[in-house]
C-alpha positions in Angstrom: 156.6 66.3 -84.7 158.5 65.7 -81.6 155.0 64.9 -80.0 154.7 62.2 -82.6 158.0 61.0 -82.1 156.7 60.7 -77.9 153.8 58.9 -79.4 154.6 56.0 -82.0 151.8 54.4 -82.0 149.8 57.0 -83.5 151.5 55.9 -86.7 149.7 52.4 -86.1 146.1 54.1 -85.5 146.5 56.8 -87.9 145.9 54.3 -91.2 142.8 53.0 -89.7 141.8 56.2 -88.5 141.6 57.9 -91.6 140.2 55.4 -93.3 137.1 54.8 -91.0 136.8 58.8 -90.7 136.5 58.8 -94.9 133.9 55.8 -95.8 131.9 55.8 -91.5 132.0 59.1 -90.2 132.3 61.7 -93.3 129.5 59.7 -94.9 127.2 59.6 -92.0 127.8 63.7 -91.5 126.7 64.2 -95.1 123.8 62.2 -94.5 122.6 64.2 -91.8 123.6 67.4 -93.5 121.6 66.7 -97.1 118.8 65.4 -94.4 118.4 69.3 -93.3 117.8 69.9 -97.2 115.1 70.0 -100.2 116.8 68.3 -102.5 116.0 66.1 -105.5 119.6 64.7 -105.7 120.7 66.6 -109.1 120.0 70.5 -108.6 120.8 72.9 -106.4 119.4 72.1 -102.6 117.2 74.2 -100.2 117.9 74.5 -96.6 114.7 73.6 -94.8 116.1 72.6 -91.1 114.3 69.8 -89.7 111.7 70.3 -92.0 112.0 66.7 -93.7 111.5 65.0 -90.0 108.6 66.6 -89.1 107.2 65.9 -92.8 108.2 62.4 -92.3 105.5 62.4 -88.8 103.3 64.2 -89.9 102.8 63.2 -93.6 99.8 60.8 -93.4 100.9 58.7 -96.3 104.9 59.1 -95.5 104.0 58.1 -91.6 101.9 55.3 -92.5 104.9 54.2 -94.5 107.1 54.5 -92.1 104.9 52.9 -89.0 104.0 50.0 -91.6 108.0 49.3 -92.4 109.3 49.8 -88.9 106.4 46.8 -87.8 107.7 44.6 -90.7 111.5 45.1 -88.9 110.3 44.6 -85.3 108.7 41.8 -86.4 111.6 40.4 -88.1 113.5 41.3 -85.0 111.3 39.0 -82.3 111.0 35.8 -84.8 114.5 36.0 -85.1 115.1 37.0 -80.9 112.9 34.5 -79.7 112.4 31.1 -82.5 116.1 31.5 -84.6 118.6 32.4 -81.8 116.9 29.8 -79.3 117.2 27.3 -81.9 120.5 28.5 -83.2 121.7 27.9 -79.2 120.3 24.4 -79.0 122.0 23.6 -82.6 125.2 24.7 -81.0 124.9 23.2 -78.0 124.3 19.3 -80.3 127.0 19.9 -82.4 129.5 21.0 -79.2 128.7 17.8 -77.3 130.0 16.0 -80.5 126.5 14.4 -81.5 127.3 11.2 -84.2 127.5 12.7 -87.6 128.1 16.3 -85.8 130.2 17.8 -88.7 128.3 16.7 -91.7 125.0 18.4 -90.0 127.8 21.3 -89.4 128.3 21.9 -93.0 124.9 21.5 -93.5 123.1 23.4 -91.1 126.2 26.5 -92.3 125.8 25.4 -96.1 122.6 27.8 -97.4 125.3 31.1 -96.0 126.9 30.4 -99.5 123.6 30.6 -101.6 122.7 33.8 -103.3 119.8 35.5 -101.6 118.3 35.4 -105.2 118.7 31.7 -105.6 116.9 31.4 -101.8 114.3 34.2 -102.6 113.4 31.4 -105.9 114.1 28.1 -104.3 111.2 30.2 -101.5 108.7 30.5 -104.2 109.5 26.8 -105.9 108.1 26.3 -102.3 105.5 28.1 -101.3 103.8 29.2 -104.9 100.2 28.4 -104.9 99.9 26.7 -108.1 103.2 24.7 -108.3 104.7 24.8 -104.5 106.0 22.1 -103.0 104.0 23.3 -99.9 100.6 22.6 -101.2 101.1 19.6 -102.9 102.6 18.0 -99.5 99.4 19.3 -98.2 97.2 17.4 -100.4 99.3 14.6 -100.2 98.6 14.4 -96.4 94.7 14.6 -96.9 95.1 18.6 -96.0 94.1 20.0 -99.4 91.3 21.9 -97.9 94.6 23.8 -96.6 95.9 24.7 -99.4 97.2 28.5 -100.2 98.5 30.9 -102.2 100.6 31.9 -100.0 102.9 34.2 -101.8 100.1 36.1 -102.6 98.8 36.6 -98.9 99.5 40.0 -97.9 99.1 38.9 -93.9 102.0 36.2 -94.5 103.9 38.2 -96.9 106.7 39.0 -93.9 106.4 35.6 -92.2 107.3 34.2 -95.9 110.2 36.5 -96.2 111.3 35.5 -92.0 110.9 31.9 -93.2 113.8 32.5 -96.3 116.2 34.1 -93.6 115.9 31.9 -90.8 116.7 29.2 -93.2 119.7 31.1 -94.7 121.1 32.6 -91.5 120.6 30.0 -88.5 123.8 28.2 -89.4 125.6 31.6 -89.0 124.4 32.1 -85.3 125.1 28.6 -84.5 128.8 29.1 -85.8 128.8 32.1 -83.3 127.5 30.0 -80.3 129.6 27.1 -81.1 132.5 28.7 -81.0 131.9 30.5 -77.8 131.1 26.7 -76.4 134.4 25.7 -77.4 136.3 28.1 -75.1 134.1 26.8 -71.8 137.1 25.4 -69.9 136.8 21.7 -70.0 137.3 21.7 -66.0 134.4 23.3 -65.2 132.2 20.5 -68.0 133.8 17.9 -66.0 132.9 19.3 -62.6 129.6 19.4 -63.6 129.8 15.7 -64.6 131.2 14.4 -62.0 128.8 16.7 -59.8 125.9 14.3 -61.4 124.5 17.5 -63.4 122.1 16.7 -66.6 122.2 17.3 -70.1 119.9 20.0 -69.4 121.3 21.1 -66.4 124.5 22.1 -68.0 123.1 23.7 -70.8 120.9 25.8 -68.4 123.5 26.2 -65.7 127.0 26.0 -67.1 126.7 26.5 -70.9 124.4 29.5 -71.0 126.3 31.9 -68.6 129.6 31.3 -69.9 128.2 32.6 -73.4 125.4 35.2 -72.2 128.1 38.1 -73.7 128.3 36.5 -76.9 124.5 36.0 -77.4 123.7 39.4 -76.6 126.3 40.3 -78.9 124.2 37.9 -81.5 121.2 39.5 -80.4 122.4 43.2 -80.8 123.3 41.8 -84.9 120.0 40.2 -85.4 118.4 43.5 -84.5 120.8 45.5 -86.6 120.3 43.4 -89.5 116.5 43.6 -89.0 116.3 47.1 -89.5 118.6 47.0 -92.5 117.2 43.5 -94.5 116.6 45.1 -97.9 117.2 42.0 -100.1 115.0 39.4 -99.5 111.9 42.1 -99.6 113.2 43.9 -102.5 113.2 40.2 -104.8 110.3 39.1 -103.6 108.0 42.3 -103.3 109.8 45.1 -105.7 110.3 48.4 -104.9 106.9 49.0 -103.9 107.2 45.9 -100.9 104.7 43.3 -102.0 101.1 43.3 -102.1 99.9 45.9 -99.8 103.1 46.6 -99.0 103.1 43.2 -97.2 107.0 42.9 -97.4 107.7 46.8 -96.5 110.9 47.5 -94.3 113.2 49.9 -92.8 115.5 49.4 -95.7 113.3 49.4 -98.5 111.0 52.0 -97.4 114.6 54.5 -97.7 115.5 53.1 -101.0 111.6 53.2 -102.4 111.3 57.3 -101.6 115.1 57.9 -102.5 115.1 56.1 -105.8 111.5 55.6 -106.7 108.9 52.5 -107.3 109.6 52.3 -110.8 112.1 54.5 -112.0 116.1 54.5 -111.5 115.8 57.9 -110.4 113.6 60.2 -108.7 111.5 59.1 -105.5 107.9 59.6 -104.5 108.3 62.8 -103.0 110.0 63.4 -106.3 111.4 67.0 -105.7 112.5 65.9 -102.4 113.1 62.5 -102.8 117.4 62.4 -102.1 115.8 65.0 -99.0 113.8 62.4 -97.9 115.6 59.5 -98.2 118.3 60.9 -96.3 116.0 61.5 -93.4 114.7 58.1 -93.4 117.8 57.1 -93.1 119.4 59.5 -90.5 116.0 58.0 -88.2 116.7 54.1 -89.3 120.5 54.9 -87.7 119.2 56.7 -85.3 117.1 53.9 -83.9 119.9 51.6 -84.8 122.5 53.6 -82.8 120.7 53.9 -79.4 120.1 50.5 -79.2 123.7 50.1 -79.8 124.9 52.3 -77.5 122.7 50.0 -75.0 124.8 47.1 -75.9 128.1 48.9 -74.9 126.5 50.5 -71.9 125.1 46.9 -70.9 128.6 45.3 -71.6 130.8 47.7 -69.6 128.4 46.8 -66.7 128.7 43.3 -66.8 132.4 43.4 -66.9 132.6 45.7 -64.1 130.8 43.8 -62.1 
């Protein structure tokens, strides 16, 4: 007891530590333990060691689904990183410069964040549907009727339509993050750049970007985590099967399908080992995300040391 009295700060840490252990550390360890067993989620577990991991990579059907889902998740990340993130930066810079009506534009760009995902998916259907879609009507109106397509039914475009909906609904979030970081830049630095004759783009690339590079790195990691764990858009648009030819399948949906099945609330595709294989996929997802998160911590630490 005297040890606790000599370190009173432990009493402040203990509640958070207990909650974090209970709701974060324990579920992770429990998932790892389940992944080492053959289990349908109801009956007795059978310990198989790393057998589930071996089956995941050796079974042609499972491995094909894994690579397809992982490829789509990486596609979402790449599009968000190279298209959406630069757009968020530029929009934040426009608002940072207080263009005319900047408060209105800030509210409008961020407002899709308050719309429920099923509503956004329904709106996307109204835009890209082959029969009633607004996009096809627009093509016809401007004389490009030969380009009309049943966009929602083309497997090769499925993941890109998902990305468009994700980008539209989430572009305002990153913009707000970057805008907040830009507002923390010292006004003296910006004033000195103006006195030195720095151009609009010169200030953006030589002052603003270097000043918020840590925020950019953090947002890049959050974008990666989101791409690896996104579930709702693909599930709503393509169901548990992942759409036509699994065209909108992603890692989280792959995990769900194996664990709970395509047409049933319980009992996955590999019914006798639904929970065992499902948690194996979840552990693989966690490992993929965890490695990148460690890399972020390492890079951030190195930058702070420099």
